[in-house]
N, C-alpha and C positions, 0 to 999 in steps of 0.2 A: 501493498498500499503509502504510494507516495502523498506528498504534501497536497494538491490539490485533493484528493481521492479523501483527506482527511478531515480537509475545509467544505469539501461540498455531502461531509454527512451535519457540518455547521449550521452547513446554508440548511438542509435540507427540515434540521429539528428548528433553527428560527421562525422559516416560512410554514412550517405546518406540514409538511411534507411529509414527516414521518412522524413518530407523538414521543412525548420525553422518557415514557416507560420503553420504547424502541430503541431510543440513546442513549437514556442510561443503562437495559441490557450492553448494544455497541463497545461503551466507555468501558465496562468490567471487562472484555474481553480482547479489545485492542491490547497492543504491547506499549508497557509503561514506557521503553524506551525511546520508542519509535518518535511517542504524544512528546516527550522530554526535548529527546534531539529539533524536531523542530520549531516546536514552542517553548523553550527553555525550562529549565529544572523545575522541581516541582505540579508543571501544569497540571501531570493526572495524577496527582496527589490532591491537587482544586478542583478538580473534576470529579473526584470517587469523593472527597468534601462536600460535595453539593446535597441538600436534604431532597431529593426527587420527586418527595411526597409532600412535598411543600406546596400551597398555591400560589407562591411569590419564585418558584423554583427559577421562572424562564427569566425573571429581572434579573437573577441574581448568574445565570446563565448567560444570559445576553451580554452584560457588564462582563463577565470575563472572554466570551470570543469576543469583541469587540477590543480588550484587551492587551490581542494576541492577532488577530485579525484584523487589516485593515477594513474598517464599514464599506470603503468605495470596492473593495470586491463583491461584500454583498450586493450590495445594489447592481453592479455590473452585470453579473449571475441571472437576480430577477430579471429585467430590463432586458437580456438577451433572451431569457424566455419566453417573456412576453409577446418580443417583438417577433420571434419566432411562431409562437401559439396562432399571430396575427398573420402570419405567413404560409402558416400548413393547416390553418381553417380549424384550428382547433379548441374546444372551449366553446362560450357565449361570447362569440362577437363584443357583444354590448358591455358585457362587464370587462374587456379584456382593453376597448376602448376606451373603457371608464377609467380603468388603471395610470392607463400611458395618459391620460386625461391630467389627473392627479399629479403622475412626477412631473407632468410639464408645469405644470403651478404650483410643484413644490422646489421650482429650480431648474428643471435638466430641459432646458432652451432648447436642446435639437431635437425635441419630441413636438417641437414647434406644430409641424405640417398636424399629423396625427394628432393630437392634443385640439388643435381649431377645427379639422376637420368633427372631430362630435362636437362642437359649439356649431359651427356655421352648417352643417346637414342634419343637427337635433340625434338624438339618439338613433341609433340606425334600431333597425327590427332586424330579427335574430336570422331572415330569410333574404335579406340586402346585403350588395356587397355595395365597396367604395374603391374608387381608384384614387389612391394618395397621393400619385403623383402627380395627378391632373391639374393644372393650372385654370383659376377660374378668370 
């Protein structure tokens, strides 16, 4: 397992793609030396010290993970997945475009065309498609 695979598991738990209990099981099965090699001494200990049954564990886990993995890395993966979902026509287009619009409003200006298409054309219906490269 390489560093990107490990970060992918971090990302998956933060996005809710895997449950906190699945993540906890993964933590207890991963090689301690590997985690410490990639993220510094005692990182494994910090992960296993978390109370995964606590209702606030996600806040603690988020703080810990963001201290080791740059936040931008998680955002890059999230945006890439959303854009791939639009291209591959996966999921409900309305929800994907709405999330991209929210990201545009949060400062990701490169999502301008997609974000504003959501506003300009109104909420697209599930069966409708839009050409986001078309200029008006």
